[in-house]
DRENGU-729789 format. One record per atom (N, C-alpha, C): x, y, z; atom name; residue number from 1. Coordinates in Angstrom, 1 decimal. Example, Ala and Ser with C-alpha at 12.3 -4.5 7.8 and 13.67 -1.06 7.14 Angstrom:
REM DRENGU-729789
13.2,-5.7,7.8,N,1 .
12.3,-4.5,7.8,CA,1 .
13.2,-3.3,7.8,C,1 .
12.8,-2.2,7.1,N,2 .
13.7,-1.1,7.1,CA,2 .
12.9,0.0,7.9,C,2 .
//
This chain:
REM DRENGU-729789
105.5,119.7,51.7,N,1 .
107.0,119.9,52.1,CA,1 .
107.6,120.6,50.9,C,1 .
108.4,121.6,51.2,N,2 .
109.0,122.4,50.1,CA,2 .
110.2,121.6,49.6,C,2 .
110.6,122.0,48.3,N,3 .
111.7,121.3,47.6,CA,3 .
113.0,121.7,48.3,C,3 .
113.9,120.7,48.4,N,4 .
115.2,120.9,49.0,CA,4 .
116.1,121.6,48.0,C,4 .
116.9,122.6,48.5,N,5 .
117.7,123.3,47.6,CA,5 .
119.2,122.9,47.8,C,5 .
120.0,123.0,46.8,N,6 .
121.4,122.7,47.0,CA,6 .
122.1,123.7,47.8,C,6 .
123.2,123.4,48.5,N,7 .
123.8,124.3,49.4,CA,7 .
125.0,125.0,48.7,C,7 .
125.0,126.3,48.8,N,8 .
126.1,127.0,48.1,CA,8 .
127.4,126.6,48.7,C,8 .
128.5,126.7,47.9,N,9 .
129.8,126.3,48.4,CA,9 .
130.3,127.2,49.5,C,9 .
129.8,128.4,49.5,N,10 .
130.3,129.4,50.5,CA,10 .
129.9,129.0,51.9,C,10 .
128.9,128.1,52.1,N,11 .
128.4,127.7,53.4,CA,11 .
129.1,126.4,53.8,C,11 .
130.0,125.8,53.0,N,12 .
130.5,124.5,53.3,CA,12 .
131.2,124.5,54.7,C,12 .
131.9,125.6,55.0,N,13 .
132.7,125.6,56.3,CA,13 .
131.8,125.5,57.5,C,13 .
130.5,125.9,57.3,N,14 .
129.6,126.0,58.5,CA,14 .
128.7,124.7,58.6,C,14 .
129.0,123.7,57.7,N,15 .
128.1,122.5,57.7,CA,15 .
128.7,121.4,58.6,C,15 .
127.8,120.6,59.1,N,16 .
128.2,119.4,59.9,CA,16 .
129.1,118.5,59.1,C,16 .
129.8,117.6,59.8,N,17 .
130.7,116.6,59.2,CA,17 .
129.8,115.8,58.2,C,17 .
130.3,115.6,57.0,N,18 .
129.6,114.8,56.0,CA,18 .
128.8,115.5,55.1,C,18 .
128.7,116.9,55.2,N,19 .
128.0,117.7,54.3,CA,19 .
128.9,118.6,53.5,C,19 .
128.6,119.0,52.4,N,20 .
129.4,119.9,51.6,CA,20 .
128.7,120.3,50.3,C,20 .
129.5,121.0,49.5,N,21 .
128.9,121.5,48.2,CA,21 .
128.3,120.3,47.4,C,21 .
127.1,120.5,46.9,N,22 .
126.5,119.5,46.1,CA,22 .
125.7,118.4,46.9,C,22 .
125.8,118.5,48.2,N,23 .
125.1,117.6,49.1,CA,23 .
123.9,118.2,49.7,C,23 .
122.7,117.6,49.5,N,24 .
121.5,118.2,49.9,CA,24 .
121.3,118.0,51.4,C,24 .
120.9,119.0,52.2,N,25 .
120.6,118.8,53.6,CA,25 .
119.1,118.5,53.7,C,25 .
118.8,117.4,54.4,N,26 .
117.5,116.9,54.6,CA,26 .
116.7,117.8,55.6,C,26 .
115.5,118.2,55.4,N,27 .
114.7,119.0,56.3,CA,27 .
114.4,118.1,57.6,C,27 .
114.4,118.8,58.7,N,28 .
114.0,118.1,60.0,CA,28 .
113.1,119.1,60.8,C,28 .
112.5,118.5,61.8,N,29 .
111.6,119.3,62.6,CA,29 .
112.1,119.4,64.0,C,29 .
113.2,118.7,64.4,N,30 .
113.8,118.8,65.7,CA,30 .
115.3,119.1,65.6,C,30 .
115.8,120.1,66.3,N,31 .
117.2,120.5,66.3,CA,31 .
117.7,120.7,67.7,C,31 .
119.0,120.4,67.8,N,32 .
119.7,120.7,69.1,CA,32 .
120.2,122.2,68.9,C,32 .
119.9,123.1,69.8,N,33 .
120.2,124.5,69.7,CA,33 .
120.9,124.9,70.9,C,33 .
121.9,125.7,70.7,N,34 .
122.6,126.4,71.9,CA,34 .
122.0,127.8,72.0,C,34 .
121.6,128.2,73.2,N,35 .
120.9,129.5,73.4,CA,35 .
121.3,130.1,74.7,C,35 .
121.2,131.4,74.8,N,36 .
121.5,132.1,76.0,CA,36 .
123.0,132.4,76.1,C,36 .
123.4,133.3,77.0,N,37 .
124.8,133.6,77.1,CA,37 .
125.6,132.5,77.8,C,37 .
124.9,131.6,78.5,N,38 .
125.6,130.5,79.1,CA,38 .
125.8,129.3,78.2,C,38 .
125.2,129.5,77.0,N,39 .
125.3,128.4,76.0,CA,39 .
124.6,127.1,76.4,C,39 .
123.4,127.3,77.0,N,40 .
122.6,126.1,77.3,CA,40 .
122.2,125.4,76.1,C,40 .
121.9,124.1,76.2,N,41 .
121.5,123.2,75.1,CA,41 .
120.1,122.8,75.3,C,41 .
119.4,122.7,74.2,N,42 .
118.0,122.2,74.3,CA,42 .
117.6,121.6,72.9,C,42 .
116.5,120.9,73.0,N,43 .
115.9,120.3,71.7,CA,43 .
114.7,121.1,71.4,C,43 .
114.7,121.7,70.2,N,44 .
113.6,122.6,69.9,CA,44 .
112.9,122.0,68.6,C,44 .
111.6,122.1,68.7,N,45 .
110.8,121.5,67.6,CA,45 .
110.0,122.5,66.8,C,45 .
110.1,122.4,65.5,N,46 .
109.4,123.3,64.6,CA,46 .
108.1,122.8,64.2,C,46 .
107.2,123.6,63.8,N,47 .
105.8,123.2,63.4,CA,47 .
105.9,122.4,62.1,C,47 .
106.9,122.7,61.3,N,48 .
107.1,122.0,60.0,CA,48 .
108.6,121.8,59.8,C,48 .
108.9,120.8,58.9,N,49 .
110.4,120.5,58.7,CA,49 .
111.1,121.7,58.1,C,49 .
112.3,121.9,58.6,N,50 .
113.1,123.1,58.1,CA,50 .
114.5,122.6,57.7,C,50 .
115.0,123.3,56.7,N,51 .
116.4,123.0,56.2,CA,51 .
117.3,124.0,56.8,C,51 .
118.0,123.6,57.9,N,52 .
118.9,124.5,58.6,CA,52 .
120.3,124.0,58.7,C,52 .
121.3,124.8,58.5,N,53 .
122.6,124.4,58.6,CA,53 .
123.2,124.7,60.0,C,53 .
124.3,124.0,60.3,N,54 .
125.0,124.2,61.5,CA,54 .
125.5,125.6,61.7,C,54 .
125.3,126.2,62.8,N,55 .
125.7,127.6,63.1,CA,55 .
124.6,128.6,62.7,C,55 .
123.6,128.2,62.0,N,56 .
122.5,129.2,61.6,CA,56 .
121.8,129.7,62.8,C,56 .
121.5,131.0,62.8,N,57 .
120.8,131.6,63.9,CA,57 .
119.2,131.4,63.8,C,57 .
118.6,131.1,64.9,N,58 .
117.2,130.8,64.9,CA,58 .
116.5,131.5,66.1,C,58 .
115.2,131.7,66.0,N,59 .
114.5,132.2,67.1,CA,59 .
113.8,131.0,67.8,C,59 .
114.0,130.9,69.1,N,60 .
113.4,129.8,69.9,CA,60 .
112.5,130.4,71.0,C,60 .
111.5,129.6,71.4,N,61 .
110.7,129.9,72.6,CA,61 .
111.2,129.0,73.7,C,61 .
112.0,129.5,74.6,N,62 .
112.5,128.8,75.7,CA,62 .
111.7,129.0,76.9,C,62 .
112.0,128.4,78.0,N,63 .
111.3,128.7,79.3,CA,63 .
111.5,130.1,79.8,C,63 .
112.5,130.8,79.3,N,64 .
112.8,132.2,79.7,CA,64 .
112.1,133.2,78.8,C,64 .
111.7,132.8,77.6,N,65 .
111.1,133.7,76.6,CA,65 .
111.6,133.5,75.2,C,65 .
111.3,134.4,74.3,N,66 .
111.8,134.3,73.0,CA,66 .
113.2,134.8,72.9,C,66 .
114.1,133.9,72.4,N,67 .
115.5,134.3,72.3,CA,67 .
116.2,133.7,71.1,C,67 .
117.4,134.2,70.8,N,68 .
118.1,133.8,69.6,CA,68 .
119.0,132.6,70.0,C,68 .
119.0,131.6,69.2,N,69 .
119.9,130.4,69.4,CA,69 .
120.7,130.1,68.2,C,69 .
121.6,129.1,68.3,N,70 .
122.4,128.7,67.2,CA,70 .
122.3,127.2,67.0,C,70 .
122.0,126.8,65.8,N,71 .
121.7,125.4,65.5,CA,71 .
123.0,124.6,65.5,C,71 .
123.0,123.5,66.2,N,72 .
124.2,122.6,66.3,CA,72 .
124.0,121.5,65.3,C,72 .
122.8,120.8,65.3,N,73 .
122.6,119.7,64.4,CA,73 .
121.1,119.3,64.6,C,73 .
120.6,118.5,63.6,N,74 .
119.3,117.9,63.9,CA,74 .
119.4,116.9,65.0,C,74 .
118.3,116.8,65.8,N,75 .
118.3,116.0,67.0,CA,75 .
117.8,114.6,66.6,C,75 .
118.5,113.6,67.0,N,76 .
118.1,112.2,66.9,CA,76 .
117.0,111.9,68.0,C,76 .
116.3,110.8,67.8,N,77 .
115.3,110.4,68.8,CA,77 .
115.9,110.3,70.2,C,77 .
117.1,109.6,70.3,N,78 .
117.8,109.5,71.6,CA,78 .
118.2,110.8,72.2,C,78 .
118.7,111.7,71.4,N,79 .
119.1,113.0,71.9,CA,79 .
117.9,113.8,72.3,C,79 .
116.8,113.7,71.6,N,80 .
115.6,114.4,72.0,CA,80 .
115.1,113.9,73.3,C,80 .
115.2,112.6,73.6,N,81 .
114.8,112.1,74.9,CA,81 .
115.7,112.5,76.0,C,81 .
117.0,112.6,75.8,N,82 .
118.0,112.9,76.8,CA,82 .
117.9,114.4,77.1,C,82 .
118.0,115.3,76.1,N,83 .
118.0,116.7,76.3,CA,83 .
116.6,117.3,76.6,C,83 .
115.6,116.6,76.1,N,84 .
114.3,117.0,76.3,CA,84 .
113.8,117.0,77.7,C,84 .
114.5,116.2,78.6,N,85 .
114.2,116.2,80.0,CA,85 .
114.6,117.4,80.7,C,85 .
115.5,118.2,80.2,N,86 .
116.0,119.4,80.8,CA,86 .
115.6,120.7,80.0,C,86 .
115.5,120.6,78.7,N,87 .
115.1,121.7,77.9,CA,87 .
114.5,121.3,76.6,C,87 .
113.2,121.6,76.4,N,88 .
112.5,121.2,75.2,CA,88 .
111.5,122.2,75.0,C,88 .
111.5,122.9,73.8,N,89 .
110.5,123.9,73.5,CA,89 .
110.4,124.1,72.0,C,89 .
109.9,125.3,71.6,N,90 .
109.5,125.5,70.2,CA,90 .
110.6,126.2,69.4,C,90 .
110.9,125.8,68.2,N,91 .
111.7,126.5,67.3,CA,91 .
110.8,127.3,66.4,C,91 .
110.9,128.7,66.4,N,92 .
109.9,129.5,65.8,CA,92 .
110.3,129.7,64.3,C,92 .
111.5,130.1,64.0,N,93 .
111.9,130.3,62.6,CA,93 .
113.4,130.7,62.6,C,93 .
113.9,130.7,61.4,N,94 .
115.3,131.2,61.2,CA,94 .
115.3,132.7,61.3,C,94 .
116.4,133.2,61.8,N,95 .
116.6,134.7,62.0,CA,95 .
116.6,135.4,60.7,C,95 .
115.9,136.5,60.5,N,96 .
115.9,137.3,59.3,CA,96 .
116.8,138.5,59.4,C,96 .
116.9,139.2,58.3,N,97 .
117.8,140.4,58.3,CA,97 .
117.2,141.5,59.3,C,97 .
115.9,141.6,59.3,N,98 .
115.2,142.5,60.3,CA,98 .
115.5,142.1,61.7,C,98 .
115.6,140.8,62.0,N,99 .
115.9,140.3,63.3,CA,99 .
117.3,140.7,63.7,C,99 .
118.2,140.6,62.8,N,100 .
119.6,141.0,63.0,CA,100 .
119.7,142.5,63.5,C,100 .
118.9,143.3,62.8,N,101 .
118.9,144.7,63.2,CA,101 .
118.4,144.9,64.6,C,101 .
117.3,144.1,65.0,N,102 .
116.8,144.2,66.3,CA,102 .
117.8,143.6,67.3,C,102 .
118.6,142.7,67.0,N,103 .
119.7,142.1,67.9,CA,103 .
120.7,143.2,68.2,C,103 .
121.0,144.1,67.2,N,104 .
122.0,145.2,67.4,CA,104 .
121.4,146.2,68.4,C,104 .
120.1,146.4,68.3,N,105 .
119.4,147.3,69.2,CA,105 .
119.4,146.7,70.6,C,105 .
119.2,145.4,70.7,N,106 .
119.2,144.7,72.0,CA,106 .
120.6,144.8,72.7,C,106 .
121.6,144.8,71.9,N,107 .
123.0,144.9,72.5,CA,107 .
123.1,146.3,73.2,C,107 .
122.6,147.3,72.6,N,108 .
122.6,148.6,73.2,CA,108 .
121.8,148.7,74.5,C,108 .
120.6,148.0,74.5,N,109 .
119.7,148.0,75.6,CA,109 .
120.4,147.2,76.8,C,109 .
121.1,146.1,76.4,N,110 .
121.8,145.3,77.4,CA,110 .
122.9,146.1,78.1,C,110 .
123.6,146.9,77.4,N,111 .
124.7,147.7,77.9,CA,111 .
124.1,148.8,78.9,C,111 .
123.0,149.4,78.5,N,112 .
122.4,150.4,79.4,CA,112 .
121.8,149.8,80.6,C,112 .
121.2,148.6,80.5,N,113 .
120.7,147.9,81.7,CA,113 .
121.8,147.4,82.6,C,113 .
122.9,147.0,82.0,N,114 .
124.1,146.6,82.8,CA,114 .
124.7,147.8,83.6,C,114 .
124.8,148.9,82.9,N,115 .
125.4,150.1,83.6,CA,115 .
124.5,150.6,84.7,C,115 .
123.2,150.6,84.5,N,116 .
122.2,151.1,85.5,CA,116 .
122.2,150.2,86.7,C,116 .
122.1,148.9,86.4,N,117 .
122.0,148.0,87.5,CA,117 .
123.3,148.1,88.4,C,117 .
124.4,148.2,87.8,N,118 .
125.7,148.4,88.6,CA,118 .
125.6,149.7,89.4,C,118 .
125.2,150.8,88.8,N,119 .
125.1,152.1,89.5,CA,119 .
124.1,152.0,90.7,C,119 .
123.0,151.4,90.5,N,120 .
122.0,151.3,91.6,CA,120 .
122.5,150.4,92.7,C,120 .
123.2,149.3,92.4,N,121 .
123.7,148.4,93.4,CA,121 .
124.8,149.1,94.2,C,121 .
125.6,149.9,93.6,N,122 .
126.6,150.7,94.3,CA,122 .
126.0,151.7,95.2,C,122 .
125.0,152.4,94.6,N,123 .
124.3,153.5,95.4,CA,123 .
123.6,152.9,96.6,C,123 .
123.0,151.8,96.5,N,124 .
122.3,151.2,97.7,CA,124 .
123.2,150.4,98.6,C,124 .
124.5,150.3,98.3,N,125 .
125.4,149.6,99.1,CA,125 .
125.2,148.1,99.1,C,125 .
124.7,147.5,98.0,N,126 .
124.5,146.0,98.0,CA,126 .
125.8,145.3,97.9,C,126 .
125.9,144.2,98.6,N,127 .
127.2,143.4,98.6,CA,127 .
127.1,142.4,97.5,C,127 .
127.1,142.9,96.2,N,128 .
127.1,142.0,95.1,CA,128 .
127.7,142.7,93.9,C,128 .
128.0,141.9,92.9,N,129 .
128.7,142.5,91.7,CA,129 .
127.9,142.0,90.5,C,129 .
127.4,142.9,89.6,N,130 .
126.8,142.5,88.4,CA,130 .
127.8,142.1,87.4,C,130 .
127.5,140.9,86.8,N,131 .
128.5,140.3,85.9,CA,131 .
128.0,140.4,84.4,C,131 .
126.7,140.2,84.1,N,132 .
126.3,140.2,82.8,CA,132 .
124.8,140.4,82.7,C,132 .
124.3,140.8,81.6,N,133 .
122.8,141.0,81.3,CA,133 .
122.4,140.3,80.1,C,133 .
121.3,139.6,80.1,N,134 .
120.8,138.9,78.9,CA,134 .
119.4,139.3,78.7,C,134 .
119.1,140.1,77.7,N,135 .
117.7,140.5,77.4,CA,135 .
117.1,139.6,76.4,C,135 .
115.9,139.1,76.7,N,136 .
115.2,138.3,75.7,CA,136 .
114.9,139.0,74.4,C,136 .
114.8,138.3,73.3,N,137 .
114.6,138.9,72.0,CA,137 .
113.3,139.7,72.0,C,137 .
112.2,139.2,72.7,N,138 .
111.0,139.9,72.7,CA,138 .
110.9,141.0,73.7,C,138 .
112.0,141.3,74.4,N,139 .
112.1,142.3,75.4,CA,139 .
111.1,142.2,76.6,C,139 .
110.6,141.0,76.7,N,140 .
109.6,140.8,77.8,CA,140 .
110.4,140.6,79.2,C,140 .
111.6,140.1,79.1,N,141 .
112.3,139.8,80.3,CA,141 .
113.8,140.0,80.1,C,141 .
114.5,140.3,81.2,N,142 .
116.0,140.4,81.2,CA,142 .
116.5,139.6,82.4,C,142 .
117.6,138.9,82.1,N,143 .
118.2,138.1,83.2,CA,143 .
119.5,138.8,83.6,C,143 .
119.6,139.2,84.8,N,144 .
120.8,139.9,85.3,CA,144 .
121.6,138.9,86.2,C,144 .
122.8,138.6,85.8,N,145 .
123.6,137.6,86.5,CA,145 .
124.6,138.4,87.4,C,145 .
124.7,137.9,88.6,N,146 .
125.6,138.5,89.6,CA,146 .
126.1,137.5,90.6,C,146 .
127.1,137.9,91.3,N,147 .
127.6,137.1,92.4,CA,147 .
127.6,138.0,93.7,C,147 .
127.3,137.3,94.8,N,148 .
127.3,138.1,96.1,CA,148 .
126.1,137.6,96.9,C,148 .
125.7,138.5,97.8,N,149 .
124.6,138.3,98.7,CA,149 .
123.3,138.9,98.1,C,149 .
122.3,138.0,98.0,N,150 .
121.0,138.5,97.3,CA,150 .
119.9,138.8,98.2,C,150 .
120.2,139.1,99.5,N,151 .
119.1,139.3,100.5,CA,151 .
118.3,140.6,100.2,C,151 .
118.9,141.6,99.6,N,152 .
118.2,142.9,99.4,CA,152 .
118.2,143.3,97.9,C,152 .
117.8,142.4,97.0,N,153 .
117.8,142.7,95.6,CA,153 .
116.4,143.0,95.1,C,153 .
115.4,142.9,95.9,N,154 .
114.0,143.2,95.4,CA,154 .
113.9,144.7,95.0,C,154 .
114.5,145.6,95.8,N,155 .
114.4,147.0,95.5,CA,155 .
115.1,147.3,94.2,C,155 .
116.3,146.6,93.9,N,156 .
117.0,146.8,92.7,CA,156 .
116.2,146.3,91.5,C,156 .
115.6,145.2,91.6,N,157 .
114.7,144.6,90.5,CA,157 .
113.5,145.5,90.2,C,157 .
112.9,146.1,91.3,N,158 .
111.7,146.9,91.1,CA,158 .
112.1,148.2,90.4,C,158 .
113.2,148.8,90.7,N,159 .
113.7,150.0,90.1,CA,159 .
114.0,149.8,88.6,C,159 .
114.6,148.7,88.3,N,160 .
114.9,148.4,86.9,CA,160 .
113.7,148.1,86.1,C,160 .
112.7,147.4,86.7,N,161 .
111.5,147.1,86.0,CA,161 .
110.7,148.4,85.7,C,161 .
110.7,149.3,86.6,N,162 .
110.0,150.5,86.4,CA,162 .
110.6,151.4,85.3,C,162 .
112.0,151.4,85.3,N,163 .
112.7,152.2,84.3,CA,163 .
112.6,151.6,82.9,C,163 .
112.8,150.3,82.8,N,164 .
112.9,149.6,81.4,CA,164 .
111.6,149.0,81.0,C,164 .
110.6,148.9,81.8,N,165 .
109.3,148.4,81.5,CA,165 .
109.4,146.9,81.0,C,165 .
110.1,146.1,81.8,N,166 .
110.2,144.7,81.5,CA,166 .
110.4,143.9,82.8,C,166 .
110.1,142.6,82.7,N,167 .
110.4,141.8,83.9,CA,167 .
111.9,141.6,84.1,C,167 .
112.3,141.8,85.3,N,168 .
113.7,141.6,85.7,CA,168 .
113.9,140.4,86.5,C,168 .
114.8,139.5,86.1,N,169 .
115.1,138.3,86.9,CA,169 .
116.5,138.3,87.3,C,169 .
116.8,138.3,88.6,N,170 .
118.2,138.3,89.1,CA,170 .
118.6,136.9,89.3,C,170 .
119.8,136.5,88.8,N,171 .
120.3,135.2,88.9,CA,171 .
121.7,135.2,89.6,C,171 .
121.7,134.6,90.8,N,172 .
122.9,134.6,91.6,CA,172 .
123.8,133.4,91.2,C,172 .
124.9,133.7,90.6,N,173 .
125.7,132.6,90.1,CA,173 .
126.6,132.0,91.2,C,173 .
126.6,132.7,92.4,N,174 .
127.4,132.2,93.5,CA,174 .
126.7,131.2,94.4,C,174 .
125.4,131.0,94.2,N,175 .
124.6,130.1,95.0,CA,175 .
124.7,128.7,94.5,C,175 .
125.1,127.7,95.3,N,176 .
125.2,126.3,94.8,CA,176 .
123.9,125.8,94.4,C,176 .
123.9,124.8,93.5,N,177 .
122.7,124.1,93.1,CA,177 .
122.1,123.3,94.3,C,177 .
120.8,123.2,94.3,N,178 .
120.1,122.5,95.4,CA,178 .
120.6,121.1,95.6,C,178 .
120.9,120.4,94.5,N,179 .
121.4,119.0,94.5,CA,179 .
122.7,118.9,95.3,C,179 .
123.6,120.0,95.1,N,180 .
124.9,120.0,95.7,CA,180 .
124.7,120.1,97.2,C,180 .
123.7,120.9,97.6,N,181 .
123.5,121.1,99.1,CA,181 .
123.0,119.9,99.7,C,181 .
122.2,119.1,99.0,N,182 .
121.6,117.9,99.6,CA,182 .
122.7,116.8,99.8,C,182 .
123.6,116.8,98.8,N,183 .
124.6,115.7,98.8,CA,183 .
125.5,115.7,100.0,C,183 .
126.0,116.8,100.4,N,184 .
127.0,116.9,101.5,CA,184 .
126.5,117.7,102.7,C,184 .
125.4,118.4,102.6,N,185 .
124.9,119.1,103.8,CA,185 .
125.0,120.6,103.6,C,185 .
126.2,121.1,103.7,N,186 .
126.3,122.6,103.8,CA,186 .
127.3,123.2,102.8,C,186 .
128.5,122.8,102.8,N,187 .
129.6,123.4,102.0,CA,187 .
130.0,122.5,100.9,C,187 .
129.3,121.5,100.6,N,188 .
129.6,120.6,99.5,CA,188 .
130.8,119.7,99.7,C,188 .
131.3,119.6,101.0,N,189 .
132.4,118.8,101.3,CA,189 .
131.9,117.6,102.2,C,189 .
132.4,116.4,101.9,N,190 .
131.9,115.2,102.6,CA,190 .
132.1,115.3,104.1,C,190 .
133.1,116.0,104.6,N,191 .
133.4,116.0,106.0,CA,191 .
132.8,117.2,106.7,C,191 .
131.9,117.9,106.0,N,192 .
131.3,119.1,106.7,CA,192 .
130.5,118.6,107.9,C,192 .
130.6,119.3,109.0,N,193 .
129.9,118.9,110.2,CA,193 .
128.4,118.9,110.1,C,193 .
127.8,119.6,109.1,N,194 .
126.4,119.7,109.0,CA,194 .
125.8,118.4,108.5,C,194 .
126.6,117.5,107.9,N,195 .
126.1,116.3,107.3,CA,195 .
125.7,115.3,108.4,C,195 .
126.2,115.5,109.6,N,196 .
125.9,114.6,110.7,CA,196 .
125.1,115.3,111.8,C,196 .
124.5,116.4,111.4,N,197 .
123.6,117.2,112.4,CA,197 .
124.4,118.2,113.2,C,197 .
125.7,118.3,112.9,N,198 .
126.5,119.3,113.7,CA,198 .
126.4,120.7,113.1,C,198 .
127.4,121.5,113.4,N,199 .
127.5,122.8,112.9,CA,199 .
128.9,123.2,112.5,C,199 .
129.2,124.5,112.5,N,200 .
130.5,124.9,112.1,CA,200 .
131.6,124.4,113.0,C,200 .
131.2,124.2,114.3,N,201 .
132.3,123.8,115.3,CA,201 .
132.7,122.4,115.0,C,201 .
131.9,121.6,114.3,N,202 .
132.2,120.2,114.0,CA,202 .
132.7,120.0,112.6,C,202 .
133.0,121.1,111.9,N,203 .
133.4,121.0,110.5,CA,203 .
134.8,120.2,110.5,C,203 .
134.8,119.2,109.6,N,204 .
136.0,118.4,109.5,CA,204 .
137.1,119.0,108.5,C,204 .
136.8,120.2,108.0,N,205 .
137.8,120.8,107.1,CA,205 .
138.9,121.4,107.8,C,205 .
138.8,121.6,109.2,N,206 .
139.9,122.1,109.9,CA,206 .
139.8,123.5,110.4,C,206 .
139.0,124.3,109.6,N,207 .
138.9,125.7,110.0,CA,207 .
137.5,126.3,110.2,C,207 .
136.5,125.4,110.2,N,208 .
135.2,125.9,110.4,CA,208 .
134.6,126.4,109.1,C,208 .
133.4,127.0,109.2,N,209 .
132.7,127.5,108.0,CA,209 .
133.4,128.7,107.4,C,209 .
134.2,129.4,108.1,N,210 .
134.9,130.5,107.5,CA,210 .
135.9,130.1,106.5,C,210 .
136.3,128.8,106.6,N,211 .
137.3,128.3,105.6,CA,211 .
136.7,127.5,104.5,C,211 .
135.5,127.0,104.7,N,212 .
134.8,126.2,103.7,CA,212 .
133.9,127.0,102.8,C,212 .
133.6,128.2,103.2,N,213 .
132.8,129.1,102.4,CA,213 .
131.4,129.2,102.7,C,213 .
130.9,128.4,103.7,N,214 .
129.5,128.4,104.0,CA,214 .
129.1,129.4,105.1,C,214 .
130.1,129.9,105.7,N,215 .
129.8,130.9,106.8,CA,215 .
129.7,132.3,106.2,C,215 .
129.3,133.2,107.1,N,216 .
129.1,134.6,106.7,CA,216 .
130.4,135.3,106.8,C,216 .
131.1,135.6,105.7,N,217 .
132.3,136.3,105.7,CA,217 .
132.2,137.7,105.0,C,217 .
133.1,138.6,105.3,N,218 .
133.1,139.9,104.8,CA,218 .
133.7,139.9,103.4,C,218 .
132.8,140.0,102.4,N,219 .
133.2,139.9,101.0,CA,219 .
133.5,141.3,100.3,C,219 .
133.5,142.4,101.1,N,220 .
133.6,143.7,100.5,CA,220 .
134.9,143.9,99.9,C,220 .
136.0,143.4,100.5,N,221 .
137.3,143.6,99.9,CA,221 .
137.4,142.9,98.5,C,221 .
136.8,141.7,98.5,N,222 .
136.8,140.9,97.2,CA,222 .
136.0,141.6,96.2,C,222 .
134.8,142.1,96.5,N,223 .
134.0,142.8,95.5,CA,223 .
134.6,144.1,95.1,C,223 .
135.3,144.8,96.1,N,224 .
135.9,146.0,95.7,CA,224 .
137.0,145.8,94.6,C,224 .
137.7,144.7,94.7,N,225 .
138.7,144.3,93.7,CA,225 .
138.0,144.0,92.4,C,225 .
136.9,143.2,92.5,N,226 .
136.2,142.8,91.3,CA,226 .
135.6,144.0,90.6,C,226 .
135.1,144.9,91.4,N,227 .
134.4,146.1,90.8,CA,227 .
135.5,146.9,90.0,C,227 .
136.7,147.0,90.5,N,228 .
137.7,147.7,89.8,CA,228 .
138.0,147.1,88.4,C,228 .
138.0,145.7,88.4,N,229 .
138.2,145.0,87.2,CA,229 .
137.1,145.2,86.2,C,229 .
135.8,145.2,86.7,N,230 .
134.7,145.4,85.9,CA,230 .
134.6,146.8,85.3,C,230 .
135.1,147.8,86.0,N,231 .
135.1,149.1,85.4,CA,231 .
135.9,149.3,84.2,C,231 .
136.8,148.4,84.0,N,232 .
137.6,148.4,82.7,CA,232 .
137.0,147.6,81.6,C,232 .
135.8,147.1,81.9,N,233 .
135.1,146.3,80.9,CA,233 .
134.8,147.1,79.6,C,233 .
135.1,146.5,78.5,N,234 .
135.0,147.2,77.2,CA,234 .
133.5,147.3,76.8,C,234 .
132.9,148.5,76.6,N,235 .
131.5,148.6,76.2,CA,235 .
131.2,147.8,74.9,C,235 .
129.9,147.3,74.8,N,236 .
129.5,146.6,73.6,CA,236 .
129.5,147.6,72.5,C,236 .
129.9,147.2,71.3,N,237 .
129.9,148.0,70.1,CA,237 .
128.9,147.4,69.2,C,237 .
127.9,148.2,68.8,N,238 .
126.9,147.8,67.8,CA,238 .
127.3,148.2,66.4,C,238 .
126.9,147.4,65.5,N,239 .
127.2,147.6,64.1,CA,239 .
125.9,148.0,63.3,C,239 .
//
């Protein structure tokens, strides 16, 4: 185990409560890390104890691939058990200066992928709107987040994979979680007619599926408005 080093005073603002100049940070091998653009939490384990401060950037191997995360704190045994049930993987190392340069290059790649995916979706008349793109640090996979109807997205994914030479995963943020669907039946409301074996005509919300959101409605006007707002999106600026 390497010797523990004193923490410079300049880092005091980034330290957890109870740490400060002159206080040594104990090395740990498990940390709670925030990762991905959605800020998911997970417990990540290093091969050897590391001395990491709160807010320090690290490379982690998540279920999605190699990506950059931000250290929140060392994980206690109880926290590891709780969070480990949903996300638990490997902490590879602290981010280096070379890694930071690569992150800047990834920002440019993400912007190009975002622009092309939107252009292809509009060209093919898909009823969806691209919201964001998250490219893994190892460039093996990109997550494209969108809202809308995902019935015809295979062609879009194939075209992007061919152009960027990476796996493309489309993530529909407008689809409810499976647990929500099982709880109430169809539209997540307790009085939905589908919970008792009925259909839209027996919906207890008063207006049928067209008012609860589970029916097939024309979303083109909504997406047209959203597209106009997205076109004013400020491009990513790399440093």
